[in-house]
C-alpha positions in Angstrom: -23.2 -16.5 0.3 -20.2 -16.2 2.1 -18.0 -18.4 0.1 -18.9 -16.4 -3.3 -18.5 -13.1 -4.4 -21.3 -11.3 -4.7 -23.0 -9.1 -7.7 -22.6 -5.4 -8.1 -22.4 -3.6 -4.9 -23.6 0.2 -4.6 -19.7 1.1 -3.1 -16.5 -1.2 -4.0 -13.0 0.1 -3.9 -9.4 0.4 -2.7 -8.5 3.0 0.5 -5.1 3.7 0.8 -4.0 4.4 5.0 -1.0 6.9 4.4 0.9 8.8 7.1 4.2 9.3 9.2 5.5 6.0 11.0 3.4 6.0 14.5 0.7 8.2 13.7 -2.0 5.5 14.2 -3.0 3.8 10.8 -2.5 0.3 12.0 -4.6 1.1 14.9 -7.3 2.8 12.6 -7.5 -0.1 10.6 -7.9 -2.6 13.4 -11.0 -0.1 14.6 -12.7 -0.1 11.7 -12.2 -3.8 11.2 -13.5 -4.9 14.7 -10.2 -7.0 15.0 -6.7 -7.4 15.1 -4.8 -7.8 11.9 -2.6 -5.4 11.9 0.2 -5.1 14.6 0.6 -2.0 16.8 3.1 -0.8 19.3 4.4 2.8 20.7 7.6 2.5 18.2 7.8 3.8 14.9 8.3 1.8 11.9 6.3 -0.9 13.3 4.2 -1.7 9.9 6.8 -2.9 7.5 4.6 -3.9 4.4 1.4 -3.2 3.0 -1.6 -5.1 4.8 -5.1 -5.3 3.6 -8.2 -5.3 5.8 -11.6 -5.9 4.1 -14.7 -4.5 5.5 -18.0 -5.8 3.7 -21.3 -4.3 4.6 -24.9 -4.7 3.2 -24.2 -3.0 0.0 -20.5 -2.3 0.1 -17.1 -3.8 0.5 -14.4 -1.7 1.4 -10.8 -2.8 1.0 -8.5 -1.1 3.5 -4.3 -0.8 2.8 -2.8 -0.2 5.6 0.9 0.8 4.6 4.4 1.8 6.1 5.1 4.9 7.3 6.8 7.1 5.2 10.2 8.4 5.7 12.0 11.6 5.1 15.2 9.7 4.4 15.8 7.1 2.7 18.4 5.5 4.6 19.2 1.9 4.7 17.4 -0.3 1.9 14.9 -1.8 4.2 13.7 1.9 4.9 13.6 2.6 1.0 11.8 -0.8 0.6 8.9 0.8 3.1 8.5 3.8 1.3 8.5 2.4 -2.2 5.5 0.1 -0.7 3.7 3.2 0.9 3.5 5.6 -2.0 3.2 3.0 -4.5 -0.4 2.6 -3.7 -1.3 6.0 -4.4 -2.4 5.3 -8.0 -4.0 2.1 -7.5 -6.9 3.0 -5.3 -10.2 5.0 -5.5 -9.4 7.1 -1.8 -6.5 8.3 0.3 -6.9 8.7 3.7 -3.7 10.7 4.9 -3.6 10.5 8.6 -2.2 13.2 10.9 -1.5 13.5 15.0 -3.6 16.4 16.2 -1.6 19.7 15.2 1.9 17.6 14.3 3.1 18.7 11.0 6.5 18.1 9.9 8.9 16.9 7.1 7.6 13.6 6.2 4.0 15.1 6.0 5.3 17.5 3.3 7.2 14.4 1.6 3.8 12.7 1.3 1.7 15.7 0.1 4.5 15.7 -2.8 3.3 12.4 -3.8 -0.2 13.2 -3.4 0.0 16.1 -5.8 0.5 13.7 -8.6 -2.7 12.1 -7.7 -6.3 12.7 -8.9 -7.7 10.7 -6.0 -10.0 12.4 -3.4 -7.6 12.8 -0.3 -9.2 12.8 3.3 -7.2 13.9 6.2 -7.9 12.1 9.3 -6.7 14.3 12.6 -6.0 11.6 15.0 -5.4 11.6 18.6 -7.8 14.5 19.2 -8.6 12.9 22.8 -5.5 14.4 23.8 -6.2 17.8 22.9 -7.6 19.1 26.1 -8.4 22.1 25.0 -11.1 21.9 22.2 -11.0 25.3 21.4 -7.4 24.8 19.9 -8.9 22.3 17.5 -10.3 24.9 15.2 -6.9 26.4 14.3 -5.3 23.2 13.4 -8.1 22.3 11.1 -8.0 25.6 9.5 -3.9 25.0 9.0 -4.1 21.7 7.8 -7.1 23.0 5.2 -4.5 25.3 3.7 -2.0 22.9 3.0 -3.6 21.1 0.5 -7.2 20.8 -1.4 -8.4 17.8 1.1 -11.6 16.5 0.2 -12.6 16.8 3.9 -10.7 17.0 7.2 -12.1 14.5 10.1 -10.7 14.7 13.7 -10.6 11.1 15.3 -9.8 9.1 17.5 -8.8 5.5 16.3 -7.8 4.1 19.7 -11.3 5.0 21.4 -13.3 4.7 18.2 -14.5 8.8 18.1 -16.0 9.4 15.2 -14.1 6.5 12.8 -17.6 6.0 11.7 -18.0 9.6 10.5 -14.9 8.9 8.6 -16.3 5.5 7.2 -19.6 6.7 5.9 -17.9 9.7 3.9 -14.9 7.1 2.5 -18.0 4.6 1.5 -19.7 7.1 -0.5 -17.0 8.0 -2.4 -16.7 4.9 -3.4 -18.2 3.4 -7.0 -20.6 0.8 -7.9 -18.7 -2.2 -8.7 -18.7 -6.3 -8.0 -17.7 -7.4 -4.8 -13.7 -8.2 -4.7 -13.6 -10.7 -2.0 -15.7 -13.4 -0.5 -18.1 -11.7 2.2 -16.1 -13.2 5.1 -12.9 -12.5 4.2 -11.0 -10.0 6.1 -7.8 -10.2 4.8 -5.8 -11.2 1.9 -2.7 -12.1 4.1 -1.7 -15.6 4.9 -1.7 -17.0 8.4 1.8 -17.4 7.8 2.7 -13.8 7.5 0.1 -12.8 10.6 2.0 -15.2 12.6 5.4 -13.7 11.7 3.7 -10.1 12.5 2.4 -11.4 16.0 5.9 -12.4 17.1 7.8 -9.2 15.7 5.1 -7.2 17.2 5.9 -8.9 20.9 9.6 -8.1 20.2 9.0 -4.6 19.3 7.2 -4.5 22.8 9.6 -6.0 24.8 12.8 -4.3 23.5 14.7 -1.0 23.5 14.7 1.9 20.9 17.1 0.8 18.2 17.2 -3.2 18.4 13.4 -3.5 16.8 14.5 -2.2 13.6 17.3 -4.4 13.2 15.4 -7.6 13.6 12.6 -9.5 11.3 11.1 -13.1 12.0 10.5 -15.6 9.4 8.1 -18.5 9.7 10.0 -21.9 9.0 7.3 -24.2 9.8 3.5 -23.8 9.8 1.4 -26.9 10.3 -2.0 -27.2 10.6 -4.2 -30.1 12.5 -5.8 -29.8 15.7 -2.8 -28.1 17.1 -1.2 -25.4 15.0 2.5 -26.1 15.1 4.8 -22.8 14.2 8.6 -22.5 14.4 10.0 -19.4 13.8 13.2 -17.7 12.9 14.0 -14.2 14.6 16.6 -13.1 12.5 19.1 -10.1 14.0 22.3 -8.5 12.6 25.0 -8.9 15.2 25.7 -11.5 18.4 24.9 -9.0 20.8 21.3 -8.4 19.5 21.0 -12.2 19.8 21.7 -12.3 23.7 19.4 -9.4 24.1 16.4 -11.2 22.2 17.2 -14.5 24.2 17.6 -12.9 27.7 19.1 -14.3 31.0 18.9 -18.3 30.5 16.3 -17.7 28.1 13.7 -15.9 29.9 12.9 -13.0 27.5 12.1 -15.1 24.4 10.3 -17.4 26.8 8.2 -14.6 27.7 7.6 -13.6 23.9 7.0 -17.0 23.2 4.7 -17.1 25.9 2.6 -13.7 24.7 2.8 -14.8 20.7 1.1 -17.8 21.1 -1.8 -16.7 23.4 -2.4 -14.1 20.6 -1.9 -16.7 17.7 -4.7 -18.7 19.5 -7.2 -16.0 19.8 -6.6 -15.1 16.2 -6.7 -19.0 14.5 -9.3 -20.6 17.1 -7.1 -23.2 17.8 -4.4 -24.4 20.2 -1.0 -23.3 18.9 2.5 -24.8 19.7 5.0 -22.1 18.8 8.6 -22.4 18.9 11.3 -19.5 18.4 14.4 -19.5 17.5 17.0 -16.5 17.1 19.4 -16.8 14.1 22.4 -14.0 12.9 22.5 -12.0 9.5 25.1 -9.5 9.5 23.5 -6.5 7.3 20.5 -7.9 6.5 18.4 -4.8 6.9 20.9 -3.2 3.7 20.5 -6.3 2.2 18.4 -6.4 -1.0 18.5 -9.9 -1.7 18.0 -10.6 2.4 15.2 -8.5 2.1 13.0 -10.0 -0.7 13.9 -13.2 1.0 12.2 -12.0 3.8 8.9 -10.6 2.0 10.0 -6.8 2.0 9.1 -5.1 -1.3 6.0 -7.8 -1.6 2.8 -6.1 -2.0 -0.6 -6.9 0.1 
């Protein structure tokens, strides 16, 4: 019955994944779903939008909301938009999973706790990247320190990248969800469109190829998306300066060609079809601090 909503299930609801930038939220979501819907890089601010991932079991449907990393400083309009997208979900979900990296705790985590103190929902603390803690005897003091910061429902050490103890986290979350009718068809894994996913794939390849600063001054807009035996896609890469455009294109277009090849291969896996992808680079000065431009590029839209 994959094309219909099922009747009442034992456990149904929304679960927010929150944390500072680059703590592993998207990696965890992809691990839970068993496939990639949220892009990942080693750079902060990779996730800029709410992205929903839906996992349906025999008697459960858990809707995970991957949120942008929360920043201490609002900064430019794009940072403020990402902060709004992140903390707006707290009152709309049944469970919050706050993700931290090992024993690291800083100002961003304190900002998140400030939001959570107004939330009555259970909050589970997932301590990620525990595989990187060589001396496991150090883990108990880390757990004790985190437990003293907030009345968490539970603390769960995990490795999202390796999948360690993720099943334990999932089981704990599922048990907290109420009985309710299914929210989505059984075979639906996200509410985001293929256009959105295509733009995110291109942006991921850009972020992986470029330096520390430029990725935050670019975004991707799908100008054309036509489905057929071959999916034909034209994407605009928007940057803020002429110098940025030259960096993205590379020497005689080599970097842009490489980015396009990598993105096309991922799209073909995701869509299950051959993809014809064209990339263009355009300049829009100051778009990251322009509310109108941000709305055009989809920032502030909720998943």
